[in-house]
C-alpha positions in Angstrom: 36.5 -35.1 19.9 35.1 -37.4 17.1 31.7 -37.2 16.3 29.9 -40.4 15.4 29.1 -40.6 11.4 25.1 -41.0 12.0 25.1 -37.9 14.3 27.0 -35.9 11.8 25.0 -37.0 9.0 22.1 -35.9 10.6 23.5 -32.2 11.8 24.5 -32.1 8.3 21.2 -32.7 6.4 19.6 -30.3 9.1 22.0 -27.6 8.1 21.3 -28.1 4.3 17.7 -27.9 4.8 17.8 -24.6 7.0 17.1 -21.4 5.2 20.3 -19.1 5.4 18.2 -16.2 6.0 14.3 -15.7 7.1 12.1 -14.6 3.9 10.8 -10.8 4.1 7.5 -10.1 5.3 5.5 -9.3 2.2 2.6 -6.9 1.5 0.3 -6.4 -1.6 -1.4 -3.0 -2.8 -4.1 -2.9 -5.3 -5.0 0.4 -7.4 -8.3 0.2 -8.3 -10.6 3.0 -9.7 -8.0 5.3 -8.8 -7.5 4.2 -5.2 -5.4 2.5 -3.3 -6.5 -1.2 -1.8 -6.3 -1.6 1.3 -6.3 2.1 2.1 -4.4 1.2 5.6 -1.7 -1.5 5.2 -0.4 -2.6 8.5 3.1 -4.3 8.5 5.5 -5.4 10.7 7.7 -2.5 12.6 11.6 -3.0 12.2 11.7 -5.2 9.5 11.9 -4.7 5.8 8.9 -5.3 3.9 8.6 -6.7 0.1 5.7 -4.3 -1.0 3.9 -5.6 -4.4 1.7 -2.8 -6.0 -0.7 -4.5 -8.9 -2.2 -1.2 -10.7 -5.7 -2.4 -11.9 -6.7 0.6 -13.8 -6.6 1.5 -17.3 -4.0 4.2 -16.7 -0.7 4.6 -15.0 -0.3 5.5 -11.5 2.7 6.7 -9.4 3.0 5.2 -5.7 4.6 8.2 -4.0 5.3 8.6 -0.4 8.0 11.4 1.2 7.9 9.3 4.6 8.7 6.4 3.3 11.1 7.8 0.5 9.7 5.9 -2.7 8.3 6.9 -5.9 7.5 4.8 -8.4 5.2 4.6 -11.8 3.3 1.6 -12.3 2.1 1.2 -15.9 -2.0 0.3 -16.4 -2.4 -3.3 -15.7 1.2 -3.7 -14.2 2.8 -4.6 -10.9 5.6 -3.4 -9.4 7.9 -4.5 -6.4 9.3 -1.9 -4.0 11.1 -2.3 -0.2 10.3 -0.5 2.4 11.7 -0.5 5.9 12.6 -1.2 8.3 10.1 1.5 9.8 10.2 2.5 13.3 6.4 2.0 14.7 4.2 5.0 13.5 2.1 6.1 10.2 3.7 6.4 6.8 1.5 8.3 4.2 1.5 7.5 0.5 -0.5 8.6 -2.6 -1.1 8.6 -6.4 0.9 11.2 -7.7 -1.8 11.3 -10.9 -5.0 10.8 -8.7 -3.9 12.7 -5.7 -7.4 13.4 -4.6 -8.7 9.7 -4.4 -5.7 7.5 -4.5 -4.4 7.6 -0.7 -3.2 5.7 2.2 -1.0 4.8 4.7 1.4 2.3 6.0 1.1 1.5 9.7 4.2 0.0 11.2 3.6 -2.0 14.4 
């Protein structure tokens, strides 16, 4: 079976323009005044998520979560990227190790 040249050209152009894989969902957390903002972060369930944490405080903070199995120190004024999931639907607590009384939050996978 022969494919007409114009059809072949259009098909190849469409394949070249299509992404090889879908981009991962992204989420952002900010540390400000020793608190996480937002304190409740919603992410899609059953997908890996790229999480960027921006520490806007003048002191370092550690993002820690036993349920997410993640731990990362973010220096003052810096950003860090973590990947979480894929997560089953549910709530996953996290906290700031250095300011545990105020730096608290939850990831909600839905």
